[in-house]
N, C-alpha and C positions, 0 to 999 in steps of 0.2 A: 473676488476684492475688488474694496470700495477708491472711488477716486484719491480720496487723500494716500491712501497706499500706495497706490500704482502712483499718482506721483512722486512720492514721497522714495517709492523706490529705484523709479526713470534717473531722480537725481542722485541716488546712492551708484546705480551705473556708470550717469555721467563723473564724478567725479573718478571711478575706477579706469575708465577708458583714460578722461587725461593722462594719471599716473603711468600708466600701460604707457602713450604716446612721449608723454615726458620722460618716460624711460632710457630712450636714446639720445639723451644730453651726453653719458657716458661715452657711448659708439661716437658721436659727434667730436667728442673732445680727443679718444682714441685717433679720431682719422686725421685730426690737427696736429696731433703729436708723432705723425706718422706711421701707424701701427693699424695696416690694411685689414680692411672686413669688409663683406657682402653688402651690393646695394639692393638685390632684389628685396630683400623682406620690406626694407623702409619704403623704396619704391610701391611695392602693393598697399602697403597700411597707408601711403600717400594717398593714391590712386582712391582707394577704397574707402576714404575719408573725405574725399572729396565729391565720389558719386553722392554720401551718406548727406552733406550738407546742404547737393544741390539737389536734392531728394524731397527732402526737410523743411530748406525754409523757400521754396518755388510757390508748393498749394496752397492754397488759399488759408489753411490754419497752421500755420509753425508748432512743430515740433523745437523747442528752446532746449531740453536736453540731450537733443538726438544731436541739435547745431553745436552745440558747446562744448559736449564730449568730441567732437570728431576736428573742432578746430586747429588744435595739437598736436593733432595726426598727419596733417597739412602741412605745420608748419616743421616739426621735426622730423615728419619722415620728407618732404624734400630737402631737407638741410640735411640728414645724415645720405640721403642717395647723391646729393651732388658732389658732397664731398669722397664718398665712397668713391664714385665714378671719376673725379678729379687724381685724387691720389692713383688709381690703375691708370689715369694715363700721364703719369707722372707730372702733371701741372702747377700742383702743389708741393 
């Protein structure tokens, strides 16, 4: 594949990954409405996203599609996991 095709594919994958992480929003809303759900999957997604962002933003050459794709995973995964844990502890 040439560089232009790879760059386009990278940004398509970025959009798909962002949609995957943004799909946590309904889980967050359900948690806020008192519907308990598991916290393990969003926690693992948040941790993975954190490592992917760290891995691609700190070396010399930045890989922006990877960074942009995983930032929502940190935000929504952490938010969802926190809400799930708080509900299970009856703090919300």
